[in-house]
Each structure stands twice: as C-alpha cells, then as structure tokens.
Backbone as JSON Lines, residues from 0, in Angstrom:
{"i":0,"aa":"M","n":[0.88,-0.98,-0.1],"ca":[-0.23,0.04,-0.11],"c":[1.08,1.34,0.11]}
{"i":1,"aa":"P","n":[0.6,2.2,-0.73],"ca":[1.46,3.47,-0.86],"c":[1.4,4.41,0.25]}
{"i":2,"aa":"V","n":[2.39,4.61,0.71],"ca":[2.31,5.97,1.55],"c":[1.77,7.22,1.23]}
{"i":3,"aa":"K","n":[0.97,7.85,1.97],"ca":[0.35,8.97,1.84],"c":[1.14,9.95,1.88]}
{"i":4,"aa":"K","n":[1.41,10.99,1.14],"ca":[2.44,12.13,1.39],"c":[1.48,12.88,1.78]}
{"i":5,"aa":"N","n":[2.37,13.84,2.64],"ca":[1.6,15.19,3.08],"c":[2.41,16.45,2.62]}
{"i":6,"aa":"Y","n":[1.44,17.49,2.29],"ca":[2.02,18.83,2.06],"c":[1.6,19.82,2.42]}
{"i":7,"aa":"L","n":[2.33,20.75,2.35],"ca":[1.97,22.21,3.0],"c":[2.16,23.16,1.83]}
{"i":8,"aa":"V","n":[1.04,23.99,1.7],"ca":[1.4,25.16,0.68],"c":[1.77,26.52,1.6]}
{"i":9,"aa":"I","n":[2.52,27.09,1.25],"ca":[3.14,28.64,1.89],"c":[3.23,29.67,1.0]}
{"i":10,"aa":"S","n":[2.8,30.84,1.49],"ca":[2.72,31.74,0.43],"c":[3.36,32.78,1.65]}
{"i":11,"aa":"A","n":[4.19,33.64,0.82],"ca":[4.92,34.66,1.85],"c":[5.11,35.97,1.03]}
{"i":12,"aa":"L","n":[4.85,37.0,1.69],"ca":[5.09,38.35,1.02],"c":[5.85,39.47,2.13]}
{"i":13,"aa":"G","n":[6.74,39.95,1.75],"ca":[7.58,41.05,2.52],"c":[8.34,41.88,1.44]}
{"i":14,"aa":"K","n":[8.67,43.19,2.29],"ca":[9.72,44.03,1.53],"c":[11.06,43.35,1.13]}
{"i":15,"aa":"D","n":[11.02,43.59,-0.47],"ca":[12.64,42.59,-0.82],"c":[13.6,43.23,0.05]}
{"i":16,"aa":"R","n":[14.23,41.99,0.23],"ca":[15.68,42.3,0.58],"c":[16.78,40.9,0.9]}
{"i":17,"aa":"P","n":[18.09,40.88,0.53],"ca":[18.68,39.82,0.5],"c":[18.55,38.99,1.91]}
{"i":18,"aa":"G","n":[18.19,37.57,1.6],"ca":[18.55,36.62,2.75],"c":[17.02,35.76,3.08]}
{"i":19,"aa":"I","n":[16.21,36.55,2.48],"ca":[14.7,35.84,2.77],"c":[14.55,34.43,2.52]}
{"i":20,"aa":"V","n":[15.12,34.41,0.99],"ca":[14.96,32.77,0.54],"c":[16.07,31.58,1.36]}
{"i":21,"aa":"D","n":[17.1,32.6,1.93],"ca":[18.17,31.44,2.8],"c":[17.37,31.2,4.0]}
{"i":22,"aa":"K","n":[16.8,32.29,4.72],"ca":[16.55,31.99,6.01],"c":[14.82,31.21,5.89]}
{"i":23,"aa":"L","n":[14.32,31.19,4.92],"ca":[13.06,30.61,4.87],"c":[13.39,29.24,4.31]}
{"i":24,"aa":"T","n":[14.06,28.81,3.63],"ca":[14.51,27.57,3.11],"c":[15.35,26.82,4.27]}
{"i":25,"aa":"K","n":[15.9,27.65,4.97],"ca":[16.66,26.65,5.95],"c":[15.91,26.27,6.93]}
{"i":26,"aa":"I","n":[14.74,26.99,7.44],"ca":[13.91,26.43,8.26],"c":[13.13,25.19,7.62]}
{"i":27,"aa":"I","n":[12.97,25.07,6.55],"ca":[12.13,24.01,6.08],"c":[12.82,22.82,6.09]}
{"i":28,"aa":"L","n":[14.59,22.95,5.51],"ca":[15.12,21.98,5.65],"c":[15.53,21.33,7.1]}
{"i":29,"aa":"D","n":[15.35,22.45,8.04],"ca":[15.75,22.16,9.38],"c":[14.66,21.16,9.98]}
{"i":30,"aa":"D","n":[13.45,21.36,9.62],"ca":[12.43,20.52,10.16],"c":[12.32,19.43,9.04]}
{"i":31,"aa":"E","n":[12.99,18.82,8.39],"ca":[13.4,17.91,7.52],"c":[11.96,17.94,6.51]}
{"i":32,"aa":"C","n":[11.57,18.83,5.97],"ca":[11.0,19.08,4.65],"c":[11.77,19.25,3.47]}
{"i":33,"aa":"N","n":[10.59,18.93,2.36],"ca":[11.41,19.17,1.15],"c":[10.47,19.67,0.2]}
{"i":34,"aa":"I","n":[11.02,21.0,-0.41],"ca":[10.55,21.62,-1.23],"c":[10.05,20.78,-2.63]}
{"i":35,"aa":"V","n":[9.21,21.04,-3.19],"ca":[8.88,20.2,-4.45],"c":[8.19,20.75,-5.49]}
{"i":36,"aa":"D","n":[7.68,22.45,-5.04],"ca":[7.47,23.31,-6.14],"c":[7.56,24.58,-5.86]}
{"i":37,"aa":"S","n":[7.84,25.62,-6.21],"ca":[7.79,26.99,-5.83],"c":[7.91,28.27,-6.8]}
{"i":38,"aa":"R","n":[7.5,29.1,-6.63],"ca":[7.6,30.39,-7.29],"c":[8.03,31.7,-6.4]}
{"i":39,"aa":"M","n":[9.1,32.08,-6.61],"ca":[9.59,33.54,-5.71],"c":[9.49,34.63,-6.97]}
{"i":40,"aa":"T","n":[9.27,35.72,-6.9],"ca":[9.39,36.95,-7.61],"c":[9.69,38.26,-6.92]}
{"i":41,"aa":"V","n":[10.15,39.44,-7.51],"ca":[10.25,40.61,-6.85],"c":[8.8,41.38,-7.54]}
{"i":42,"aa":"L","n":[7.94,41.88,-6.9],"ca":[6.99,42.45,-7.31],"c":[6.83,44.17,-6.75]}
{"i":43,"aa":"G","n":[7.56,44.86,-7.56],"ca":[7.45,46.31,-7.09],"c":[8.6,46.14,-5.89]}
{"i":44,"aa":"G","n":[8.63,46.55,-4.74],"ca":[9.12,46.52,-3.78],"c":[9.23,45.28,-2.84]}
{"i":45,"aa":"E","n":[8.09,44.57,-3.41],"ca":[7.91,43.32,-2.42],"c":[8.29,41.79,-2.9]}
{"i":46,"aa":"F","n":[9.08,41.04,-2.05],"ca":[9.28,39.6,-2.59],"c":[8.14,38.99,-2.42]}
{"i":47,"aa":"A","n":[7.44,38.05,-3.32],"ca":[6.33,37.28,-3.33],"c":[7.12,35.9,-3.43]}
{"i":48,"aa":"I","n":[6.76,35.0,-2.09],"ca":[6.94,33.59,-2.67],"c":[5.55,32.71,-2.36]}
{"i":49,"aa":"L","n":[5.97,31.49,-3.0],"ca":[4.9,30.47,-3.04],"c":[5.54,29.38,-3.25]}
{"i":50,"aa":"L","n":[5.18,28.66,-2.34],"ca":[6.14,26.7,-2.0],"c":[5.13,25.66,-1.59]}
{"i":51,"aa":"M","n":[5.38,24.73,-2.35],"ca":[4.79,23.42,-1.55],"c":[5.7,22.61,-1.17]}
{"i":52,"aa":"V","n":[5.31,22.39,-0.07],"ca":[6.43,21.47,0.95],"c":[5.87,20.08,1.15]}
{"i":53,"aa":"E","n":[6.8,19.14,0.9],"ca":[6.26,17.93,1.38],"c":[7.24,17.4,2.56]}
{"i":54,"aa":"G","n":[6.32,16.59,3.46],"ca":[7.31,15.78,4.68],"c":[5.95,15.31,5.39]}
{"i":55,"aa":"N","n":[6.7,14.63,6.21],"ca":[6.16,13.54,7.22],"c":[4.82,14.45,7.93]}
{"i":56,"aa":"W","n":[3.75,13.82,8.34],"ca":[2.43,14.34,9.2],"c":[3.11,15.59,10.31]}
{"i":57,"aa":"N","n":[4.07,14.86,11.27],"ca":[4.71,15.55,12.15],"c":[5.8,16.8,11.87]}
{"i":58,"aa":"T","n":[6.67,16.37,10.7],"ca":[7.47,17.59,10.29],"c":[6.59,18.94,9.78]}
{"i":59,"aa":"L","n":[5.83,18.44,9.12],"ca":[4.91,19.8,8.49],"c":[4.29,20.36,9.63]}
{"i":60,"aa":"T","n":[3.85,19.87,10.66],"ca":[3.3,20.24,11.97],"c":[4.26,21.17,12.78]}
{"i":61,"aa":"K","n":[5.58,20.5,12.62],"ca":[6.72,21.64,13.47],"c":[7.04,22.54,12.25]}
{"i":62,"aa":"L","n":[6.77,22.63,11.19],"ca":[7.11,23.62,10.2],"c":[5.83,25.0,10.46]}
{"i":63,"aa":"E","n":[4.66,24.18,10.74],"ca":[3.93,25.15,10.44],"c":[3.87,25.72,11.85]}
{"i":64,"aa":"D","n":[4.27,25.37,13.05],"ca":[4.23,26.09,14.06],"c":[5.45,27.07,13.95]}
{"i":65,"aa":"A","n":[6.47,27.17,13.28],"ca":[7.37,27.78,13.35],"c":[7.11,29.08,12.77]}
{"i":66,"aa":"L","n":[6.35,29.09,11.31],"ca":[6.48,29.81,10.18],"c":[5.62,31.24,11.06]}
{"i":67,"aa":"P","n":[4.89,31.66,11.68],"ca":[4.32,32.49,12.3],"c":[5.45,33.51,12.94]}
{"i":68,"aa":"A","n":[6.74,33.06,13.85],"ca":[7.77,33.41,13.84],"c":[8.57,33.96,13.2]}
{"i":69,"aa":"L","n":[8.75,32.89,12.2],"ca":[9.49,33.63,11.14],"c":[9.29,34.81,10.47]}
{"i":70,"aa":"G","n":[7.98,34.7,10.17],"ca":[7.44,35.87,9.68],"c":[7.73,36.88,10.22]}
{"i":71,"aa":"D","n":[7.43,36.95,11.43],"ca":[7.63,38.28,12.38],"c":[9.15,38.66,12.29]}
{"i":72,"aa":"K","n":[9.87,37.64,12.07],"ca":[11.49,37.89,12.12],"c":[11.84,38.59,11.08]}
{"i":73,"aa":"L","n":[11.14,38.14,9.8],"ca":[11.5,38.46,8.6],"c":[10.95,39.89,7.69]}
{"i":74,"aa":"G","n":[9.6,40.01,8.53],"ca":[8.68,41.05,8.12],"c":[7.8,40.56,6.78]}
{"i":75,"aa":"L","n":[7.68,38.89,6.88],"ca":[6.9,38.7,5.87],"c":[5.34,38.33,6.54]}
{"i":76,"aa":"T","n":[4.26,38.46,5.54],"ca":[3.27,37.74,5.81],"c":[3.27,36.2,5.39]}
{"i":77,"aa":"V","n":[2.79,35.53,6.13],"ca":[2.95,34.12,6.05],"c":[1.61,33.26,6.12]}
{"i":78,"aa":"I","n":[1.15,32.9,4.85],"ca":[0.29,31.8,5.22],"c":[0.21,30.61,4.86]}
{"i":79,"aa":"S","n":[-0.14,29.41,5.46],"ca":[0.01,28.08,5.17],"c":[-1.28,27.1,5.13]}
{"i":80,"aa":"K","n":[-1.28,26.18,4.42],"ca":[-2.64,25.71,4.39],"c":[-2.14,23.93,3.78]}
{"i":81,"aa":"R","n":[-2.63,22.96,4.31],"ca":[-2.39,21.8,3.76],"c":[-3.09,21.46,2.81]}
{"i":82,"aa":"T","n":[-2.37,20.9,1.92],"ca":[-3.02,20.23,0.4],"c":[-2.92,18.62,0.09]}
{"i":83,"aa":"E","n":[-3.46,18.38,-0.87],"ca":[-2.68,16.78,-1.04],"c":[-2.22,16.84,-2.63]}
{"i":84,"aa":"E","n":[-1.56,16.02,-2.94],"ca":[-1.23,15.56,-4.15],"c":[-2.4,15.66,-5.2]}
{"i":85,"aa":"R","n":[-1.94,16.71,-6.41],"ca":[-2.79,16.69,-7.35],"c":[-2.94,15.52,-8.39]}
{"i":86,"aa":"Q","n":[-4.06,15.42,-8.54],"ca":[-4.48,14.14,-9.17],"c":[-4.06,14.49,-10.72]}
{"i":87,"aa":"A","n":[-3.12,13.32,-11.51],"ca":[-3.43,13.71,-12.98],"c":[-4.67,13.72,-13.9]}
{"i":88,"aa":"D","n":[-4.88,14.11,-14.42],"ca":[-5.74,13.85,-15.4],"c":[-5.73,13.49,-16.77]}
{"i":89,"aa":"N","n":[-5.88,12.14,-17.32],"ca":[-5.53,12.19,-18.65],"c":[-6.17,12.78,-19.72]}
{"i":90,"aa":"K","n":[-7.56,13.49,-19.44],"ca":[-8.44,13.78,-20.17],"c":[-7.97,15.31,-20.35]}
{"i":91,"aa":"L","n":[-7.03,15.58,-19.88],"ca":[-6.67,17.29,-20.18],"c":[-5.33,17.14,-21.44]}
{"i":92,"aa":"L","n":[-5.1,18.41,-22.15],"ca":[-4.3,18.34,-22.89],"c":[-3.48,19.32,-22.45]}
{"i":93,"aa":"P","n":[-2.21,19.63,-22.34],"ca":[-1.38,20.73,-22.02],"c":[-1.19,21.36,-23.3]}
{"i":94,"aa":"Y","n":[-1.43,22.59,-22.94],"ca":[-1.3,23.95,-23.82],"c":[-0.55,25.0,-23.28]}
{"i":95,"aa":"A","n":[0.27,25.59,-24.22],"ca":[0.93,27.27,-23.8],"c":[0.48,28.04,-24.43]}
{"i":96,"aa":"I","n":[0.32,29.1,-23.84],"ca":[-0.57,30.27,-24.72],"c":[0.76,31.5,-24.32]}
{"i":97,"aa":"D","n":[1.39,32.23,-25.54],"ca":[2.26,33.44,-25.41],"c":[1.22,34.46,-25.76]}
{"i":98,"aa":"V","n":[1.3,35.77,-25.16],"ca":[0.45,36.73,-25.8],"c":[1.29,37.76,-25.43]}
{"i":99,"aa":"V","n":[1.42,39.15,-26.77],"ca":[2.4,39.96,-26.45],"c":[1.35,40.98,-27.22]}
{"i":100,"aa":"S","n":[1.18,42.43,-26.16],"ca":[0.66,43.68,-27.26],"c":[0.98,44.9,-26.02]}
{"i":101,"aa":"M","n":[0.42,45.94,-27.01],"ca":[0.91,47.44,-26.46],"c":[0.27,46.98,-24.93]}
{"i":102,"aa":"D","n":[0.83,47.78,-23.81],"ca":[0.02,47.46,-22.44],"c":[-1.17,48.28,-22.42]}
{"i":103,"aa":"H","n":[-2.15,47.53,-21.89],"ca":[-3.83,48.7,-21.5],"c":[-4.37,47.45,-20.61]}
{"i":104,"aa":"P","n":[-5.13,48.35,-19.59],"ca":[-5.66,46.95,-18.96],"c":[-6.7,46.29,-19.53]}
{"i":105,"aa":"G","n":[-6.82,45.2,-18.32],"ca":[-7.52,44.08,-19.0],"c":[-7.52,43.25,-19.53]}
{"i":106,"aa":"I","n":[-5.93,43.07,-20.11],"ca":[-5.74,41.8,-20.93],"c":[-5.96,40.62,-20.03]}
{"i":107,"aa":"V","n":[-5.4,40.45,-19.05],"ca":[-5.41,39.41,-18.35],"c":[-6.97,38.82,-17.92]}
{"i":108,"aa":"H","n":[-7.68,39.45,-17.82],"ca":[-9.26,39.45,-17.66],"c":[-9.61,38.81,-18.78]}
{"i":109,"aa":"H","n":[-9.37,39.45,-19.96],"ca":[-10.11,39.31,-21.13],"c":[-9.1,37.85,-21.68]}
{"i":110,"aa":"L","n":[-8.25,37.58,-21.37],"ca":[-7.84,36.03,-21.36],"c":[-8.28,34.85,-20.59]}
{"i":111,"aa":"A","n":[-8.56,35.43,-18.92],"ca":[-9.07,34.61,-18.18],"c":[-10.36,34.2,-18.58]}
{"i":112,"aa":"S","n":[-11.28,35.15,-19.17],"ca":[-12.74,35.12,-19.66],"c":[-13.03,34.25,-20.86]}
{"i":113,"aa":"F","n":[-11.86,34.2,-21.9],"ca":[-11.87,33.45,-22.68],"c":[-12.03,32.12,-22.52]}
{"i":114,"aa":"F","n":[-11.01,31.54,-21.67],"ca":[-10.58,30.43,-21.14],"c":[-11.66,29.8,-20.35]}
{"i":115,"aa":"S","n":[-12.54,30.8,-19.63],"ca":[-13.6,30.48,-18.61],"c":[-14.57,29.94,-19.35]}
{"i":116,"aa":"R","n":[-15.01,30.32,-20.41],"ca":[-16.09,30.45,-20.84],"c":[-15.89,28.92,-21.81]}
{"i":117,"aa":"H","n":[-14.52,28.43,-22.23],"ca":[-14.61,27.48,-22.67],"c":[-14.48,26.12,-21.79]}
{"i":118,"aa":"N","n":[-14.58,26.68,-20.53],"ca":[-14.14,25.46,-19.33],"c":[-12.59,24.9,-19.73]}
{"i":119,"aa":"I","n":[-11.71,25.82,-19.69],"ca":[-10.61,25.62,-19.86],"c":[-10.01,26.33,-18.38]}
{"i":120,"aa":"N","n":[-9.08,25.16,-17.53],"ca":[-8.62,25.68,-16.26],"c":[-7.24,26.25,-16.61]}
{"i":121,"aa":"I","n":[-6.68,27.58,-16.13],"ca":[-5.42,28.17,-16.29],"c":[-4.86,27.47,-14.57]}
{"i":122,"aa":"E","n":[-3.55,26.77,-15.37],"ca":[-2.99,26.08,-14.48],"c":[-1.81,26.8,-14.14]}
{"i":123,"aa":"D","n":[-0.82,27.59,-14.8],"ca":[0.09,29.0,-14.57],"c":[-0.09,29.68,-15.28]}
{"i":124,"aa":"L","n":[0.15,31.22,-14.89],"ca":[-0.32,32.27,-15.5],"c":[1.22,32.82,-15.17]}
{"i":125,"aa":"S","n":[2.07,33.98,-15.9],"ca":[2.84,35.06,-15.53],"c":[2.52,36.19,-16.55]}
{"i":126,"aa":"T","n":[2.89,37.0,-16.13],"ca":[2.91,38.41,-16.95],"c":[4.26,39.27,-16.82]}
{"i":127,"aa":"T","n":[4.54,40.0,-17.8],"ca":[5.59,41.21,-17.27],"c":[5.48,42.11,-18.41]}
{"i":128,"aa":"S","n":[5.64,43.31,-17.99],"ca":[5.62,44.51,-18.75],"c":[7.25,45.16,-18.83]}
{"i":129,"aa":"Y","n":[7.49,45.64,-20.07],"ca":[8.64,46.16,-20.68],"c":[8.53,47.32,-21.37]}
{"i":130,"aa":"A","n":[9.65,47.77,-21.74],"ca":[9.64,48.97,-22.87],"c":[10.3,48.44,-23.95]}
{"i":131,"aa":"A","n":[9.09,48.54,-25.44],"ca":[9.74,48.04,-26.79],"c":[10.97,48.66,-26.89]}
{"i":132,"aa":"A","n":[11.97,47.81,-27.86],"ca":[13.3,48.22,-28.17],"c":[12.87,49.46,-29.11]}
{"i":133,"aa":"H","n":[13.84,50.38,-29.3],"ca":[13.97,51.71,-30.17],"c":[12.65,52.42,-29.81]}
{"i":134,"aa":"T","n":[11.43,52.28,-29.33],"ca":[10.47,53.1,-29.37],"c":[10.01,53.39,-27.49]}
{"i":135,"aa":"G","n":[10.32,52.19,-26.92],"ca":[10.14,52.5,-25.7],"c":[8.87,52.48,-25.25]}
{"i":136,"aa":"T","n":[7.71,51.92,-26.39],"ca":[6.47,51.73,-26.07],"c":[6.12,50.84,-24.99]}
{"i":137,"aa":"P","n":[5.24,50.91,-23.94],"ca":[4.84,50.45,-23.16],"c":[4.15,48.78,-23.71]}
{"i":138,"aa":"M","n":[5.29,47.74,-23.12],"ca":[4.37,46.27,-23.84],"c":[3.73,45.4,-22.29]}
{"i":139,"aa":"F","n":[3.47,44.12,-23.1],"ca":[2.83,43.56,-21.85],"c":[2.82,42.38,-22.78]}
{"i":140,"aa":"A","n":[3.63,41.16,-21.83],"ca":[3.6,39.94,-22.33],"c":[2.76,39.01,-21.27]}
{"i":141,"aa":"V","n":[2.02,37.79,-21.8],"ca":[1.46,36.92,-20.97],"c":[1.8,35.54,-21.46]}
{"i":142,"aa":"H","n":[2.28,34.46,-20.53],"ca":[2.54,33.44,-20.72],"c":[1.55,32.35,-19.78]}
{"i":143,"aa":"I","n":[0.61,31.39,-20.7],"ca":[-0.29,30.68,-19.83],"c":[-0.35,29.34,-20.02]}
{"i":144,"aa":"S","n":[-0.32,28.46,-19.14],"ca":[-0.47,27.4,-19.27],"c":[-1.95,26.79,-18.87]}
{"i":145,"aa":"V","n":[-2.32,26.02,-19.54],"ca":[-3.61,25.46,-19.71],"c":[-3.91,23.85,-19.78]}
{"i":146,"aa":"G","n":[-5.32,23.45,-19.35],"ca":[-5.46,22.3,-19.53],"c":[-6.55,21.82,-20.17]}
{"i":147,"aa":"I","n":[-5.99,21.56,-21.59],"ca":[-7.6,21.72,-22.63],"c":[-8.26,20.46,-22.51]}
{"i":148,"aa":"P","n":[-9.56,20.19,-22.1],"ca":[-10.18,18.99,-22.14],"c":[-9.97,18.05,-23.76]}
{"i":149,"aa":"A","n":[-10.04,16.95,-23.51],"ca":[-9.42,16.18,-24.8],"c":[-10.79,16.48,-25.77]}
{"i":150,"aa":"D","n":[-11.85,16.43,-25.09],"ca":[-13.34,16.5,-26.0],"c":[-13.51,17.88,-27.04]}
{"i":151,"aa":"I","n":[-12.59,19.06,-26.8],"ca":[-12.55,20.14,-27.43],"c":[-11.79,19.79,-28.79]}
{"i":152,"aa":"H","n":[-12.24,20.26,-29.84],"ca":[-11.52,20.53,-31.39],"c":[-10.74,21.32,-30.92]}
{"i":153,"aa":"I","n":[-9.19,21.17,-30.98],"ca":[-8.3,21.99,-30.65],"c":[-7.92,22.95,-31.93]}
{"i":154,"aa":"A","n":[-8.31,22.44,-33.39],"ca":[-8.3,23.85,-34.6],"c":[-9.46,24.41,-34.25]}
{"i":155,"aa":"S","n":[-10.43,24.19,-34.05],"ca":[-11.49,25.24,-33.77],"c":[-11.43,26.21,-32.5]}
{"i":156,"aa":"L","n":[-10.56,25.25,-31.5],"ca":[-10.33,26.55,-30.33],"c":[-9.17,27.65,-30.78]}
{"i":157,"aa":"R","n":[-8.33,26.93,-31.56],"ca":[-7.08,27.87,-31.97],"c":[-7.93,28.98,-32.87]}
{"i":158,"aa":"D","n":[-8.56,28.62,-33.7],"ca":[-9.27,29.41,-34.71],"c":[-10.1,30.65,-33.73]}
{"i":159,"aa":"E","n":[-10.61,30.25,-32.85],"ca":[-11.45,31.51,-32.34],"c":[-10.73,32.12,-31.38]}
{"i":160,"aa":"F","n":[-9.79,31.45,-30.86],"ca":[-8.8,32.21,-29.93],"c":[-8.16,33.36,-30.55]}
{"i":161,"aa":"L","n":[-7.45,33.05,-31.87],"ca":[-6.85,33.95,-32.55],"c":[-7.61,34.58,-33.17]}
{"i":162,"aa":"E","n":[-8.92,34.71,-33.72],"ca":[-9.78,35.88,-34.04],"c":[-10.14,36.18,-32.65]}
{"i":163,"aa":"F","n":[-10.1,35.83,-31.65],"ca":[-10.71,36.55,-30.52],"c":[-9.63,37.67,-30.18]}
{"i":164,"aa":"C","n":[-8.14,37.31,-30.34],"ca":[-7.05,37.79,-30.27],"c":[-6.63,38.92,-30.71]}
{"i":165,"aa":"D","n":[-7.14,38.78,-32.39],"ca":[-7.31,39.85,-33.19],"c":[-8.09,40.89,-33.05]}
{"i":166,"aa":"L","n":[-9.14,40.47,-32.52],"ca":[-10.41,41.63,-31.99],"c":[-9.85,42.45,-31.21]}
{"i":167,"aa":"M","n":[-8.51,41.76,-30.34],"ca":[-8.29,42.71,-29.1],"c":[-6.89,43.27,-29.4]}
{"i":168,"aa":"N","n":[-6.45,43.11,-30.66],"ca":[-5.16,43.7,-31.06],"c":[-3.97,42.7,-30.35]}
{"i":169,"aa":"L","n":[-3.9,41.7,-30.07],"ca":[-2.93,40.9,-29.02],"c":[-2.59,40.13,-30.27]}
{"i":170,"aa":"D","n":[-0.86,40.15,-30.15],"ca":[-0.28,38.68,-30.79],"c":[-0.08,37.78,-29.97]}
{"i":171,"aa":"A","n":[-0.69,36.67,-30.5],"ca":[-0.61,35.12,-29.5],"c":[-0.41,34.17,-30.41]}
{"i":172,"aa":"V","n":[0.09,33.07,-29.77],"ca":[0.25,31.59,-30.12],"c":[-0.23,30.48,-28.98]}
{"i":173,"aa":"L","n":[-0.77,29.51,-29.34],"ca":[-1.67,28.57,-28.96],"c":[-0.94,27.18,-29.19]}
{"i":174,"aa":"E","n":[0.06,26.45,-28.47],"ca":[0.45,25.55,-28.76],"c":[0.77,24.18,-27.71]}
{"i":175,"aa":"P","n":[0.37,23.17,-28.26],"ca":[0.94,22.12,-26.92],"c":[2.56,22.09,-26.21]}
{"i":176,"aa":"I","n":[2.15,21.74,-25.23],"ca":[3.58,21.94,-24.29],"c":[4.03,20.48,-24.63]}
{"i":177,"aa":"K","n":[5.19,20.48,-25.0],"ca":[5.96,19.16,-25.55],"c":[6.9,18.63,-24.15]}
{"i":178,"aa":"G","n":[7.01,17.38,-24.21],"ca":[7.85,16.74,-23.31],"c":[6.99,17.25,-21.56]}
C-alpha cells in the first residue's frame, strides 16, 4: 500500500531584501521537509513566495508552528495551508499560450474570461511589462499554461482564440506543451 504523502502550501510576502530565501529554506530543511514546487519573484518593492513543501505529518506540523515567528522575524506575511497531491487528469491536453501586445488595462481579465467560457482551467500564468526596443512603447507579455479537455476540437478552439486576440489587438500563439 503506497504511503500517503503530506503537503503544505506556504505563501509569504514582504519587503524585498537579501536573505529571505536563505532563511525560509533553512527552516524548511531544518524541519526535515522538502520543497517540491515553488515560485518566487520581486513585485515592485515586495518579494512574493509560493512554495509546496512535502514532509511527514509531524515535520509539517513543526514547520507550521515555526512559520508565524519566522514571518515576524523576517517582516513577512505568511499563510500556510495543508493540501494533497494533485491528481493527474489524462483527459486534459497541456497547452501553452503566449501573448504580447501594447500594454493596456484588462488583458489578463479578457484572456481569463475566454478560457473560463470554454471551461478550460488556467494552471499557470505569468506576466511581464517592458519597454519596446527602439520606441520605448509600454508592452505587456503573458504566458499561460492550460489543460484543454480532450473532447474540445483544438483547431476550432485555436481559430476562435486567434480571432479573439485579433479583435483585441493581441499577438498570440497557442501550442501544445512538449515533453
């Protein structure tokens, strides 16, 4: 009988400065837990952290108990929640979407709305703003990973999505994630 794995999701946010990752990952290691998935980035002057940590039930409990004091010490707002391993869905096809356009409000909302209307789950989304080379025009890029239900006709979805993007003046690509 397989051993049930135990997971804890940790979210932390605080003023960006050197040493945050070092101190947070040290307590995870010291409490005999392991980081299995993570996202960390600077947003403005803040450092944002999302981690999924695996451990024995008792080591995760020890870590949960230590997080409030660590958050206070590092000036972080820390939230944690127990979770379970994600179940693979063989009926979903992994696709990546890349969108680039001149920056304007509502891009992420309109993309999310398109996929929501088609009952397509957004599994990962990241954005970035930058100035276009030579002109300095404010630009916006979005990368999205989705799980498309296998019963959706991909060519029709791609055509509808690209038409939607054309109407919004977005350059977009929708393609399968390989490997």
